[in-house]
C-alpha positions as CSV (number, residue, x, y, z in Angstrom):
1,M,108.5,118.7,79.8
2,A,109.4,115.6,82.4
3,E,106.8,113.1,83.2
4,T,105.9,113.8,86.8
5,M,104.0,111.8,89.7
6,Q,101.8,113.0,92.7
7,F,104.0,113.1,96.0
8,D,103.0,114.2,99.3
9,L,105.0,114.8,102.6
10,V,102.8,114.5,106.0
11,S,103.8,114.4,109.3
12,P,101.4,114.4,112.4
13,E,101.4,117.8,112.5
14,R,100.7,119.1,109.2
15,R,101.2,118.5,105.1
16,L,104.0,120.1,104.3
17,M,104.1,119.0,100.4
18,S,101.7,118.1,97.7
19,A,103.0,118.4,94.3
20,E,103.7,116.9,91.1
21,A,107.1,115.8,91.3
22,V,110.0,114.5,88.8
23,S,111.7,112.3,91.3
24,V,112.0,111.8,95.4
25,R,115.2,110.8,97.0
26,I,114.4,109.3,99.8
27,P,116.7,107.8,103.0
28,G,115.4,104.6,103.0
29,A,116.0,101.9,106.5
30,D,117.6,99.5,104.4
31,G,119.4,102.7,101.8
32,D,118.6,105.4,99.9
33,L,116.4,105.1,97.0
34,T,115.1,107.5,94.2
35,A,111.4,107.3,93.2
36,M,110.8,108.2,89.8
37,P,107.6,107.9,88.0
38,N,106.2,104.6,87.2
39,H,108.4,103.3,89.7
40,A,107.3,99.3,90.7
41,P,105.4,99.4,94.3
42,L,107.3,99.0,97.1
43,I,106.6,100.0,101.1
44,T,109.8,100.8,103.0
45,T,110.6,102.3,106.5
46,L,112.5,105.6,106.5
47,R,115.6,106.4,108.7
48,P,116.8,109.7,109.4
49,G,117.9,111.7,106.7
50,V,117.5,114.3,104.2
51,M,114.9,113.5,101.2
52,T,115.1,115.6,98.3
53,V,112.2,116.4,96.3
54,E,112.8,117.4,92.7
55,T,110.0,119.4,90.5
56,E,109.7,121.0,87.4
57,K,110.2,124.1,89.3
58,G,113.1,123.3,91.4
59,T,114.4,121.0,94.4
60,E,113.5,121.1,97.9
61,E,114.9,119.4,100.5
62,F,113.2,117.8,103.7
63,V,114.7,116.4,107.0
64,V,113.1,113.4,108.1
65,T,113.4,111.6,111.4
66,G,111.8,108.2,110.1
67,G,108.7,107.2,109.0
68,F,106.7,105.7,105.6
69,A,107.4,105.4,102.4
70,E,104.4,104.2,99.9
71,I,106.2,104.2,96.1
72,G,103.6,103.2,93.3
73,G,103.4,103.9,89.4
74,E,101.0,107.1,90.0
75,G,103.1,108.8,93.1
76,V,104.7,108.6,96.1
77,T,103.6,109.2,99.6
78,I,105.3,109.7,102.6
79,L,104.3,109.7,106.4
80,A,106.9,111.2,108.0
81,E,107.6,110.6,112.2
82,R,109.0,114.5,111.9
83,A,109.8,116.3,109.0
84,L,110.9,119.8,108.8
85,P,112.0,121.9,105.4
86,R,115.9,121.6,105.2
87,A,115.7,125.8,105.6
88,D,114.0,125.6,108.8
89,V,117.2,123.2,110.6
90,D,119.2,125.3,111.9
91,Q,122.2,124.1,114.7
92,E,119.4,125.0,117.7
93,T,117.2,122.8,116.2
94,Y,119.2,119.8,115.1
95,E,120.9,119.7,118.1
96,A,117.3,119.4,119.6
97,L,116.8,116.4,117.6
98,V,120.2,114.7,118.6
99,E,119.4,115.6,122.0
100,E,115.9,114.1,121.5
101,A,117.6,110.8,119.8
102,Q,120.2,110.7,122.8
103,E,117.5,110.5,125.5
104,A,115.8,107.8,123.3
105,Y,119.1,106.1,123.5
106,G,119.9,106.1,127.0
107,K,116.0,105.0,127.8
108,A,116.3,101.7,125.7
109,K,119.8,101.5,127.5
110,E,118.2,101.3,131.0
111,T,114.6,99.8,130.0
112,F,116.4,96.8,128.0
113,Q,119.4,95.9,129.5
114,N,119.1,92.3,128.7
115,E,117.8,92.9,125.0
116,P,120.5,94.0,122.4
117,G,117.9,94.9,119.7
118,P,116.3,97.6,120.9
119,V,119.3,99.3,122.4
120,D,120.9,98.7,119.2
121,D,117.8,100.6,117.3
122,A,118.1,103.5,119.5
123,A,121.8,103.7,118.7
124,K,121.3,103.4,114.7
125,L,118.7,105.8,115.5
126,L,121.3,108.8,117.4
127,S,124.1,107.5,114.8
128,D,121.4,108.4,111.7
129,M,121.1,111.9,113.5
130,V,124.5,112.4,113.6
131,A,124.7,111.7,110.2
132,V,122.0,114.1,109.3
133,G,124.0,116.8,110.5
134,T,127.2,116.2,108.5
135,H,124.7,115.9,105.3
136,I,123.8,119.3,106.0
137,G,126.6,121.1,107.5
138,L,125.7,121.5,111.1
139,S,127.7,119.8,113.9
140,P,126.0,118.5,116.8
141,K,127.2,118.3,120.7
142,Q,129.3,114.7,120.6
143,P,126.8,112.3,121.9
144,N,128.0,109.8,124.6
145,L,127.3,106.4,123.6
């Protein structure tokens, strides 16, 4: 029997999962990481991506659009801006997520004309959302940058 840790995934709408996990692959803002039992304490921000949770019963995947991860020796807590089970993300849902990212990018370009930081952040969000589709086998309408 593999060593496990408590895993909780929460979005503003609901708790998506609470289980004993063997490992959790997290799309961190500074790169992907895998949390396992007895992991060193860490708090990180999330980028849009696919989170994979391995339990003794199998593997579950979730698409997250951002948020925070708190990792400790006893468990992992994910506070996601938005999270959906991978199985629930069809082409229409994915295109809506990309469209939201496109709108955020457009607003940032309008609002922060002389401040590249927020515009760069919005462009990165859009780019990451497009990459999520590639990862899960969906294709977005080509965004206009």
